C-alpha positions as CSV (number, residue, x, y, z in Angstrom):
1,M,110.2,93.3,98.9
2,A,107.6,91.1,97.5
3,T,105.5,92.2,94.5
4,Q,101.4,92.2,94.4
5,V,99.4,93.2,91.5
6,V,96.8,95.6,92.1
7,L,94.6,96.5,89.4
8,D,97.4,95.4,86.9
9,I,99.4,97.8,88.8
10,E,103.0,95.9,90.1
11,I,103.4,97.0,94.1
12,D,106.8,96.0,95.5
13,A,105.9,96.1,99.1
14,C,108.1,95.7,102.5
15,G,106.8,92.8,104.4
16,Q,108.5,94.4,107.6
17,C,107.2,97.8,107.8
18,G,104.7,97.8,104.9
19,G,106.0,100.3,102.6
20,I,105.7,100.7,99.4
21,V,107.8,101.1,96.1
22,L,106.5,102.5,93.1
23,D,108.0,102.7,89.6
24,K,108.1,106.0,87.8
25,G,103.9,106.4,86.4
26,E,102.5,104.3,88.6
27,P,101.9,106.8,91.5
28,E,99.5,108.6,88.7
29,E,98.1,105.3,87.6
30,I,97.4,104.6,91.7
31,E,95.5,108.7,91.8
32,R,93.7,108.1,88.3
33,L,92.2,104.8,89.6
34,G,91.5,106.3,93.2
35,V,93.0,102.8,94.5
36,A,95.8,104.2,97.0
37,G,93.7,102.6,100.3
38,I,93.3,99.5,98.3
39,V,97.2,99.5,97.1
40,E,98.0,100.3,101.2
41,G,95.9,97.6,102.6
42,A,97.4,95.0,100.5
43,S,100.7,96.4,101.9
44,A,99.4,96.1,105.4
45,I,98.4,92.8,105.0
46,Q,101.9,91.5,103.8
47,A,103.4,93.3,107.0
48,G,101.1,91.4,109.1
49,G,99.1,94.8,110.2
50,T,102.1,95.8,112.3
51,I,101.8,99.4,113.1
52,V,105.3,100.9,112.1
53,Q,106.9,104.2,114.0
54,T,108.0,106.9,111.4
55,R,111.5,106.0,109.8
56,A,114.7,108.5,111.3
57,T,117.1,107.4,108.7
58,A,116.6,108.0,105.3
59,A,115.3,105.0,102.8
60,H,117.6,103.1,100.7
61,C,116.7,102.1,97.1
62,H,116.7,98.5,97.1
63,T,116.9,98.3,93.1
64,C,120.1,100.7,93.1
65,N,121.2,100.4,96.8
66,R,121.3,104.5,96.9
67,E,119.9,106.8,99.4
68,M,116.8,108.1,98.6
69,I,116.0,112.0,98.4
70,A,113.1,113.2,100.8
71,L,110.2,114.9,98.8
72,T,107.4,116.9,100.5
73,G,104.1,116.7,98.6
74,A,100.6,118.0,98.9
75,G,99.5,118.4,102.8
76,D,103.3,118.3,104.0
77,V,103.2,114.6,103.3
78,E,106.9,113.0,103.2
79,Y,107.9,110.3,100.5
80,D,111.1,109.2,99.2
81,W,112.4,109.6,95.6
82,C,115.5,107.7,94.0
83,D,117.0,109.7,91.3
84,G,118.8,106.7,89.9
85,C,116.0,104.8,88.6
86,E,112.7,107.2,89.8
87,R,111.6,105.1,92.0
88,L,108.8,106.3,94.8
89,F,109.0,105.0,98.6
90,F,106.0,105.2,100.7
91,D,106.2,104.8,104.3
92,R,102.8,103.2,105.5
93,G,99.9,105.5,105.2
94,E,102.1,108.1,103.1
95,L,100.1,107.1,99.7
96,S,96.7,107.3,101.1
97,A,97.5,110.7,102.9
98,L,99.1,112.1,99.8
99,E,95.8,111.2,97.7
100,A,93.4,112.7,100.4
101,F,95.6,116.1,100.0
102,Q,95.6,116.0,96.0
103,S,91.5,115.4,96.0
104,E,90.6,118.2,97.6
């Protein structure tokens, strides 16, 4: 995971898959600012612009090393939550898709 700062929000992005990890409260701040596309664009650059297939296994929290819990949000967008540290993991494209459905 590499740390990036986008509009004063610290984003942890995976350089291999382009996934994004957000701390508690950061998704709400990203939604309030309407910058999910910017955050994911920065993550895609970090991952080298590669297209990633849907993950077949559960995500693991890189902080707690726990298996994350799959959640479904607006528009049936799936993302993952750690019940230990309450961080969220969004596979590439999930954050923007979730924001698009929430703003309708």
